[in-house]
N, C-alpha and C positions, 0 to 999 in steps of 0.2 A: 553404197552410201563411202562418199568420197572422204578419204583419210589424206594424210601427209603426205603430200607429193616431191618435197626432197627437203635435205638440211640447206637453208639457203647461208647459212651465217654462223659462226661460231663465235661467240661474244664472252671476251675477258674483263672482268671487272680487273681495275688495275687503281693505282693511286698515283699513278706521274705516264699521262699517254703519248705526252709529246716524245719523252726521251726511251720509253718504250718500242714508239713506233719504229723509232732511229735505230734501234737495236734490229727490230724486223727487218729493215729495210738494210742493213750492212749485210748482217749473217745470212740473209737467203732470198733476199733482191724481194722482196714485197714492195707496193708502191701504192700510196695515199691516191685515195678516190674520192673519196668523201668526207666533209668536217658537219658533227651536227651539233647543234643546243637543243637540249630539252625540257622545258620547262612551264606546263602545264600538271590540270587534275590530274588528267589521264594518266599520265604517267607516275604522278604519286600514289595512284591509284593500285596501277599495275605492280608497284613494287612495295604497296605496304609503309612508303614514308612518308607523311604527311611534309609535305612543301620541298618535296624531293627534285633535285637537280641533277642534270648529266650532261657530258661530252659526251661525243661519240666520233671515234677515226677511224673509219671503214680504211682495209689494209686487203690487196687484192694481190693475188699470185696464181699465175697462169688462169683457171678458169672457178676457182674460188678467190674467198673472203673468208677475212674475221673481222670483230670489232673491235677496237678497242673501247671500254666504257669506264671515267669516272665522272662517280655518282655522291651527289652533296647531300646529306652528309658523310663524312667518308667513315667505312666500314673498315676493318681489323687486314693489317696486311697478310700476307699467307702464311699460313703455319709451318713451324721450319721440319723438315723431312719427314714429310709425309711419305707412309709406305706406300706401296704399290696396290696392298692389299684392303685399304683403306677406302671405306667410301667416298672418301673427299679426293679422291684420287682419279684425278681425270686428265687424258694427253691428247692432244692431237697429232697424226703424225705428218708428217714433211716428206714427199717421195724425191729423190736425188737421182742423177743419173748416174753419177761418180758419187760412191760414200767416201772414198778416197779425199777429192778436193772438198767436197761440203762438209769434211772433219777439219781438216787442213783451215779452212776460211773463217768456222765456227771459231777453233782456236787464237785466229786473230782478232775477236773481237772481245771485251772485259764485262764483267758481272756478271755472266751464266753460272752455273755450277754443274757439273756430272752425277747423273744417279746411278747410270751403269760404270762399270772398273773395267779397267784393260782397254778401254777404248770401243771402236763398235765391234760388237759380234755376228758372225755366222751363224743364223740357226740351222738346226740340220732340217730336211726334206720334211718331216714329218710336221714340220712349226713352219712351212712354208719356203723352207731353202732362202727367208731376204736375207741383210745384212743388215742390222739396227743397230742403234747407237741412242739412248736417253737420258735426259739433262734438265734441267729449268732456267729459264729464263731470267733479268734483273729480278723481275718482282718473287720470283719462287713458282710460278705455272710450267708445271710439267712439259715439253714435247718430246717426240721422236724425231730423230733421217730414219729413212726409211729406204730402202735399196730392195730392186725385185731383179729375183739374176735374169741374164739378159734373155734367155729362149724362155721365161716365163710370165715375163710382164702382161698387165692385163693393156687391152690395148687404149686403153685408155692414156697410156705412158708410155706407148711405143714410139711414138715420134716427140724422140728428147733433144732437148738443145743439151751440147755440150758441158759437161762438168756444172749443170746446173739445178739451184732447185728449181721442181715441177710443176708443185701444186698438193694440194691436201688431198689423202687420199681415206682418211678415217676420223673420226672421234670415239677415243675408245674411254671408258666408263669401268668402276672396281666397281663388282655386283655380288651380294649376297646369297643369290638362288638364281639360278640362271635361269629355269623352267617361270618362274616367277615374272621376271623382268621382260624374257621372253613375248608370253602372254598379253604383257604390258605394252610393249611397245606393238603388237601384232594388232590388236585393237585401235590401235592409234594409223596403222597402214603400212608400216614397215612390215618388212618378212625376211624369214631367215636364208641368207646364202651360203652360206658353207660352217666352218666351223674347225677346229684343232686340239690335241690336249697338249701343251707344250713344258718342257721342264728338260733338265738335263744342264751341266755346267754351261752352257753360252746362255742359255736362260738366267741362269743363278745368277751371271753377270750384267747380262743384262739388266737386269731389276734389283739388283743388288740384294737378293735374298737367297738367304743358305736352304736348298732344298725346294724351290719352288716348282709347284706343279697347278697350271694357270688354265682353266676351260677358257675357250676362247671363241666366242662365234659373233660372227657379220648378221647384220641386220641392216637394211637399205631400203629406202623409199624407191619407188616409182622411176623420177632420177636418181643413179646408183652412184652417182659421186661427189662430194664424200657419204661414206656411211656410217654405222654408228656399231661399233664392237664392245659388247660384254666381254669383261675379262673377272672370271670367277676363280677365288684364288684358292689352293683346298687346303690348308693351314690352318690349322684352330685357330683362332685370335681373335682379339677380342675386336669388333667391327661397329661398336656403338659411338662414335668418334661424332661430337654436338654438330650438327650442320652448320653451315655458312651464313649471317648476314647474306641478304641478297644482294648488300652493299659491300660484301669485303671482297677479297682478291682471291679468296676461294671458290667465290660461287659464278663457275663459269657455265656460262648458260648457252643451251643449244637451239637456234629459232630455226626452228620446224615448217616452210610455207602450208598452204593448205588451201584448196582450191576459191573454196567461197566462205565468204561471212556466215553462207548457214550450215555447211558442213564443219566449221569451226563450233561453233554452238551445240551442235548436237554431238560433238568430240566431247565438250569440256558436260554434257548431261550424261554420258556414259561412262564418265568416268570421274563422280565427285567427287570421292577420296581425293586422286588426287590434285585437286581443282586449289591450285596456290589464290588466285585472283581472277578478275575476267570474267566473261567477255567484255570487254573495254572499246569502244568506239575513239578514235584518234583522230585528228585534224588533219592528218596526212591521207582520209581517204581509209585507212585501214583499223582492221577490228583483231585485237593481241589478249590474247589470255595467258598467263604463266601456270605451270603445272611444274609437281615434284612426281619424281618417278619412285619406284617403289624404294632406291634406295638413297632419297634426297635428292637426286642432280635436278638441276632448274632446268627448263625446258621453255622458250618462248612460242607459242602458236601462234603465226599469225596471218591472216586471209585478206585482200580487198573487199570493200564491202558491195 
């Protein structure tokens, strides 16, 4: 059976897409490519909101894309100070060729807030040897700047622009049980490609969590960039945060491309407990379905009819 072929886009729900798009353009060099207005019964059925409409702004960075979606009626703003271990926490990592230059550029912008303390952190070799910095955009979505060691960068990032933001490496989601989530995503067609246990002073400062111990598991579809990372924090903490409404700013979606409508219908039939809505035929000749993974993260599967 054909499953998910790639993580096509990362969709951020927001309240002011134009303002947020300007931030992503100025801070990282994203470029606007498409503006779309959705007002159809198919979209309303997909999000389970009668009469819902949406405006989508597509932004590209390198070979990867994000979407900023404003849904009417408007949902809740992003909750303040969501910790990295919460199931609400989901960020994506922007690869940079120079952390010093990217961090300096970010500091010229307004509206964002840091998660990491004491600036970018160099993680030990056991955690990949990367330099990273986590923060929130002006609407509260968590983000990460990520710089690979010069001798260990994945091939896709080796042809870099000087002092530039290169593209999106992964979307990371906080999960309560690694094995449960791996099993779920493998049923969709993603495969485990690596992992590590991250701990120590640099990890504490990166996440702003005292004594952080996090199991990191990489899962990739056949088209491997961007991929998905599972973050399972080992602290005994309350993970029962209320799931966001689909029109709320915390309702980030992973848009997963499936080879064809038949394969999409099969994936939905094989994962009935995860199905939120669909499959639904859209006027753009695509079929879409919405799922929630075991921790409530939203996945929109789409395939050409």
